[in-house]
MIKE-575998 format. One record per residue (C-alpha): residue number from 1; residue in three letters; y, x, z. Coordinates in steps of 0.1 Angstrom, whole numbers, plus 5000, padded with zeros to 4 digits. Layout:
<rec><pos>NUM</pos><code>ALA</code><py>Y</py><px>X</px><pz>Z</pz></rec>
...
//
This chain:
<rec><pos>1</pos><code>MET</code><py>4998</py><px>5001</px><pz>5000</pz></rec>
<rec><pos>2</pos><code>SER</code><py>5032</py><px>5016</px><pz>4988</pz></rec>
<rec><pos>3</pos><code>ASP</code><py>5071</py><px>5005</px><pz>4986</pz></rec>
<rec><pos>4</pos><code>THR</code><py>5058</py><px>4972</px><pz>5009</pz></rec>
<rec><pos>5</pos><code>ASN</code><py>5084</py><px>4966</px><pz>5037</pz></rec>
<rec><pos>6</pos><code>VAL</code><py>5063</py><px>4966</px><pz>5069</pz></rec>
<rec><pos>7</pos><code>VAL</code><py>5072</py><px>4941</px><pz>5100</pz></rec>
<rec><pos>8</pos><code>LEU</code><py>5062</py><px>4943</px><pz>5132</pz></rec>
<rec><pos>9</pos><code>CYS</code><py>5056</py><px>4917</px><pz>5159</pz></rec>
<rec><pos>10</pos><code>GLY</code><py>5037</py><px>4912</px><pz>5193</pz></rec>
<rec><pos>11</pos><code>ASP</code><py>5025</py><px>4891</px><pz>5218</pz></rec>
<rec><pos>12</pos><code>SER</code><py>5028</py><px>4856</px><pz>5201</pz></rec>
<rec><pos>13</pos><code>HIS</code><py>4999</py><px>4846</px><pz>5222</pz></rec>
<rec><pos>14</pos><code>GLY</code><py>4988</py><px>4817</px><pz>5194</pz></rec>
<rec><pos>15</pos><code>GLU</code><py>5023</py><px>4807</px><pz>5193</pz></rec>
<rec><pos>16</pos><code>TRP</code><py>5015</py><px>4806</px><pz>5152</pz></rec>
<rec><pos>17</pos><code>ASP</code><py>5042</py><px>4778</px><pz>5150</pz></rec>
<rec><pos>18</pos><code>ALA</code><py>5067</py><px>4800</px><pz>5171</pz></rec>
<rec><pos>19</pos><code>LEU</code><py>5061</py><px>4830</px><pz>5145</pz></rec>
<rec><pos>20</pos><code>PHE</code><py>5064</py><px>4807</px><pz>5115</pz></rec>
<rec><pos>21</pos><code>ARG</code><py>5102</py><px>4796</px><pz>5124</pz></rec>
<rec><pos>22</pos><code>LYS</code><py>5109</py><px>4833</px><pz>5134</pz></rec>
<rec><pos>23</pos><code>LEU</code><py>5099</py><px>4845</px><pz>5098</pz></rec>
<rec><pos>24</pos><code>GLU</code><py>5118</py><px>4816</px><pz>5082</pz></rec>
<rec><pos>25</pos><code>HIS</code><py>5147</py><px>4822</px><pz>5103</pz></rec>
<rec><pos>26</pos><code>LEU</code><py>5150</py><px>4858</px><pz>5095</pz></rec>
<rec><pos>27</pos><code>GLN</code><py>5141</py><px>4849</px><pz>5056</pz></rec>
<rec><pos>28</pos><code>ILE</code><py>5109</py><px>4873</px><pz>5061</pz></rec>
<rec><pos>29</pos><code>GLU</code><py>5085</py><px>4878</px><pz>5030</pz></rec>
<rec><pos>30</pos><code>ASP</code><py>5069</py><px>4891</px><pz>5008</pz></rec>
<rec><pos>31</pos><code>CYS</code><py>5060</py><px>4923</px><pz>5035</pz></rec>
<rec><pos>32</pos><code>VAL</code><py>5029</py><px>4936</px><pz>5057</pz></rec>
<rec><pos>33</pos><code>LEU</code><py>5031</py><px>4921</px><pz>5090</pz></rec>
<rec><pos>34</pos><code>LEU</code><py>5015</py><px>4944</px><pz>5112</pz></rec>
<rec><pos>35</pos><code>HIS</code><py>5010</py><px>4922</px><pz>5145</pz></rec>
<rec><pos>36</pos><code>VAL</code><py>5005</py><px>4950</px><pz>5175</pz></rec>
<rec><pos>37</pos><code>GLY</code><py>4984</py><px>4929</px><pz>5200</pz></rec>
<rec><pos>38</pos><code>ASP</code><py>4982</py><px>4897</px><pz>5221</pz></rec>
<rec><pos>39</pos><code>LEU</code><py>4975</py><px>4876</px><pz>5190</pz></rec>
<rec><pos>40</pos><code>GLY</code><py>4959</py><px>4849</px><pz>5211</pz></rec>
<rec><pos>41</pos><code>VAL</code><py>4926</py><px>4850</px><pz>5189</pz></rec>
<rec><pos>42</pos><code>GLY</code><py>4895</py><px>4839</px><pz>5201</pz></rec>
<rec><pos>43</pos><code>PHE</code><py>4901</py><px>4815</px><pz>5227</pz></rec>
<rec><pos>44</pos><code>LYS</code><py>4889</py><px>4778</px><pz>5212</pz></rec>
<rec><pos>45</pos><code>SER</code><py>4859</py><px>4769</px><pz>5198</pz></rec>
<rec><pos>46</pos><code>LEU</code><py>4845</py><px>4790</px><pz>5171</pz></rec>
<rec><pos>47</pos><code>ASP</code><py>4847</py><px>4764</px><pz>5148</pz></rec>
<rec><pos>48</pos><code>LYS</code><py>4883</py><px>4753</px><pz>5158</pz></rec>
<rec><pos>49</pos><code>GLN</code><py>4892</py><px>4794</px><pz>5156</pz></rec>
<rec><pos>50</pos><code>HIS</code><py>4877</py><px>4793</px><pz>5123</pz></rec>
<rec><pos>51</pos><code>ARG</code><py>4898</py><px>4763</px><pz>5108</pz></rec>
<rec><pos>52</pos><code>GLU</code><py>4928</py><px>4780</px><pz>5125</pz></rec>
<rec><pos>53</pos><code>ILE</code><py>4925</py><px>4817</px><pz>5103</pz></rec>
<rec><pos>54</pos><code>GLU</code><py>4923</py><px>4798</px><pz>5075</pz></rec>
<rec><pos>55</pos><code>LEU</code><py>4953</py><px>4780</px><pz>5079</pz></rec>
<rec><pos>56</pos><code>LEU</code><py>4973</py><px>4809</px><pz>5086</pz></rec>
<rec><pos>57</pos><code>ASN</code><py>4959</py><px>4824</px><pz>5058</pz></rec>
<rec><pos>58</pos><code>ASN</code><py>4974</py><px>4794</px><pz>5036</pz></rec>
<rec><pos>59</pos><code>ARG</code><py>5007</py><px>4799</px><pz>5054</pz></rec>
<rec><pos>60</pos><code>PHE</code><py>5011</py><px>4838</px><pz>5053</pz></rec>
<rec><pos>61</pos><code>LYS</code><py>5001</py><px>4839</px><pz>5017</pz></rec>
<rec><pos>62</pos><code>LYS</code><py>5027</py><px>4809</px><pz>5009</pz></rec>
<rec><pos>63</pos><code>ARG</code><py>5055</py><px>4837</px><pz>5019</pz></rec>
<rec><pos>64</pos><code>ASN</code><py>5040</py><px>4863</px><pz>5006</pz></rec>
<rec><pos>65</pos><code>ILE</code><py>5029</py><px>4881</px><pz>5039</pz></rec>
<rec><pos>66</pos><code>GLN</code><py>4997</py><px>4906</px><pz>5045</pz></rec>
<rec><pos>67</pos><code>PHE</code><py>4993</py><px>4898</px><pz>5078</pz></rec>
<rec><pos>68</pos><code>LYS</code><py>4976</py><px>4928</px><pz>5100</pz></rec>
<rec><pos>69</pos><code>GLY</code><py>4964</py><px>4917</px><pz>5138</pz></rec>
<rec><pos>70</pos><code>ALA</code><py>4953</py><px>4944</px><pz>5158</pz></rec>
<rec><pos>71</pos><code>ARG</code><py>4935</py><px>4933</px><pz>5190</pz></rec>
<rec><pos>72</pos><code>GLY</code><py>4950</py><px>4934</px><pz>5227</pz></rec>
<rec><pos>73</pos><code>ASN</code><py>4942</py><px>4924</px><pz>5260</pz></rec>
<rec><pos>74</pos><code>HIS</code><py>4947</py><px>4887</px><pz>5252</pz></rec>
<rec><pos>75</pos><code>ASP</code><py>4921</py><px>4887</px><pz>5220</pz></rec>
<rec><pos>76</pos><code>ASP</code><py>4887</py><px>4884</px><pz>5222</pz></rec>
<rec><pos>77</pos><code>PRO</code><py>4867</py><px>4914</px><pz>5212</pz></rec>
<rec><pos>78</pos><code>LYS</code><py>4841</py><px>4898</px><pz>5190</pz></rec>
<rec><pos>79</pos><code>TYR</code><py>4873</py><px>4891</px><pz>5161</pz></rec>
<rec><pos>80</pos><code>PHE</code><py>4880</py><px>4926</px><pz>5158</pz></rec>
<rec><pos>81</pos><code>LEU</code><py>4848</py><px>4943</px><pz>5145</pz></rec>
<rec><pos>82</pos><code>GLY</code><py>4857</py><px>4939</px><pz>5103</pz></rec>
<rec><pos>83</pos><code>THR</code><py>4848</py><px>4911</px><pz>5097</pz></rec>
<rec><pos>84</pos><code>VAL</code><py>4881</py><px>4894</px><pz>5096</pz></rec>
<rec><pos>85</pos><code>ASN</code><py>4897</py><px>4899</px><pz>5061</pz></rec>
<rec><pos>86</pos><code>HIS</code><py>4908</py><px>4870</px><pz>5043</pz></rec>
<rec><pos>87</pos><code>SER</code><py>4933</py><px>4875</px><pz>5012</pz></rec>
<rec><pos>88</pos><code>HIS</code><py>4971</py><px>4874</px><pz>5037</pz></rec>
<rec><pos>89</pos><code>PHE</code><py>4954</py><px>4873</px><pz>5071</pz></rec>
<rec><pos>90</pos><code>GLU</code><py>4928</py><px>4905</px><pz>5082</pz></rec>
<rec><pos>91</pos><code>LEU</code><py>4924</py><px>4911</px><pz>5123</pz></rec>
<rec><pos>92</pos><code>ILE</code><py>4917</py><px>4953</px><pz>5122</pz></rec>
<rec><pos>93</pos><code>ARG</code><py>4887</py><px>4967</px><pz>5133</pz></rec>
<rec><pos>94</pos><code>ASP</code><py>4885</py><px>4981</px><pz>5167</pz></rec>
<rec><pos>95</pos><code>TYR</code><py>4889</py><px>5020</px><pz>5163</pz></rec>
<rec><pos>96</pos><code>SER</code><py>4902</py><px>5019</px><pz>5127</pz></rec>
<rec><pos>97</pos><code>TYR</code><py>4934</py><px>5039</px><pz>5113</pz></rec>
<rec><pos>98</pos><code>GLN</code><py>4953</py><px>5022</px><pz>5089</pz></rec>
<rec><pos>99</pos><code>THR</code><py>4986</py><px>5036</px><pz>5069</pz></rec>
<rec><pos>100</pos><code>PHE</code><py>5013</py><px>5017</px><pz>5053</pz></rec>
<rec><pos>101</pos><code>ASN</code><py>5036</py><px>5031</px><pz>5032</pz></rec>
<rec><pos>102</pos><code>GLY</code><py>5027</py><px>5070</px><pz>5035</pz></rec>
<rec><pos>103</pos><code>ASP</code><py>5045</py><px>5066</px><pz>5068</pz></rec>
<rec><pos>104</pos><code>CYS</code><py>5037</py><px>5041</px><pz>5093</pz></rec>
<rec><pos>105</pos><code>SER</code><py>5000</py><px>5047</px><pz>5108</pz></rec>
<rec><pos>106</pos><code>LEU</code><py>4983</py><px>5024</px><pz>5134</pz></rec>
<rec><pos>107</pos><code>TYR</code><py>4952</py><px>5037</px><pz>5155</pz></rec>
<rec><pos>108</pos><code>MET</code><py>4930</py><px>5017</px><pz>5175</pz></rec>
<rec><pos>109</pos><code>GLU</code><py>4915</py><px>5036</px><pz>5205</pz></rec>
<rec><pos>110</pos><code>ARG</code><py>4905</py><px>5026</px><pz>5242</pz></rec>
<rec><pos>111</pos><code>LYS</code><py>4913</py><px>5050</px><pz>5270</pz></rec>
<rec><pos>112</pos><code>ARG</code><py>4900</py><px>5043</px><pz>5305</pz></rec>
<rec><pos>113</pos><code>ASN</code><py>4887</py><px>5009</px><pz>5293</pz></rec>
<rec><pos>114</pos><code>THR</code><py>4923</py><px>5002</px><pz>5280</pz></rec>
<rec><pos>115</pos><code>LEU</code><py>4929</py><px>4996</px><pz>5241</pz></rec>
<rec><pos>116</pos><code>ILE</code><py>4956</py><px>5014</px><pz>5226</pz></rec>
<rec><pos>117</pos><code>ASN</code><py>4978</py><px>5006</px><pz>5198</pz></rec>
<rec><pos>118</pos><code>THR</code><py>4994</py><px>5040</px><pz>5184</pz></rec>
<rec><pos>119</pos><code>ILE</code><py>5022</py><px>5035</px><pz>5164</pz></rec>
<rec><pos>120</pos><code>ARG</code><py>5025</py><px>5067</px><pz>5145</pz></rec>
<rec><pos>121</pos><code>MET</code><py>5053</py><px>5082</px><pz>5119</pz></rec>
<rec><pos>122</pos><code>SER</code><py>5056</py><px>5110</px><pz>5092</pz></rec>
<rec><pos>123</pos><code>GLN</code><py>5016</py><px>5101</px><pz>5086</pz></rec>
<rec><pos>124</pos><code>GLY</code><py>5008</py><px>5104</px><pz>5120</pz></rec>
<rec><pos>125</pos><code>LYS</code><py>5028</py><px>5132</px><pz>5131</pz></rec>
<rec><pos>126</pos><code>GLY</code><py>5043</py><px>5124</px><pz>5168</pz></rec>
<rec><pos>127</pos><code>ARG</code><py>5050</py><px>5092</px><pz>5180</pz></rec>
<rec><pos>128</pos><code>TYR</code><py>5079</py><px>5073</px><pz>5184</pz></rec>
<rec><pos>129</pos><code>THR</code><py>5098</py><px>5048</px><pz>5211</pz></rec>
<rec><pos>130</pos><code>LYS</code><py>5105</py><px>5014</px><pz>5198</pz></rec>
<rec><pos>131</pos><code>GLU</code><py>5138</py><px>5021</px><pz>5195</pz></rec>
<rec><pos>132</pos><code>VAL</code><py>5132</py><px>5046</px><pz>5168</pz></rec>
<rec><pos>133</pos><code>LEU</code><py>5108</py><px>5015</px><pz>5151</pz></rec>
<rec><pos>134</pos><code>TYR</code><py>5137</py><px>4996</px><pz>5155</pz></rec>
<rec><pos>135</pos><code>GLU</code><py>5155</py><px>5021</px><pz>5133</pz></rec>
<rec><pos>136</pos><code>ARG</code><py>5127</py><px>5026</px><pz>5107</pz></rec>
<rec><pos>137</pos><code>TYR</code><py>5110</py><px>4987</px><pz>5103</pz></rec>
<rec><pos>138</pos><code>PRO</code><py>5122</py><px>4951</px><pz>5117</pz></rec>
<rec><pos>139</pos><code>ILE</code><py>5106</py><px>4945</px><pz>5149</pz></rec>
<rec><pos>140</pos><code>ILE</code><py>5106</py><px>4905</px><pz>5154</pz></rec>
//
């Protein structure tokens, strides 16, 4: 994925309508939306969760947004095995590494039973604070 806008968000806790209202208000479309944890996925019945994921895929598709979600501590790990991968909605497999535009990387790792979503810039060289990320990528 090159020359694609990357937008960061997190901690939506299943409040998808609120997220879409914010996307609409900020006129965000044609981008990768990287959700860095606590999506609120996996706390509904299996059938309802799968229907919701299909609906979300269609909603993101309408805005041409490639949604990529990393697991947080408020997400069910069984949904982050690399098996939820739709055209516009993907739940990133734990312990994986993805790079966007050659300079924004997401690495999933565990340390002392805590999941760490590390966002690195410049092809993984150095970690950056939220303030630096604000300068490089919109955070909603």
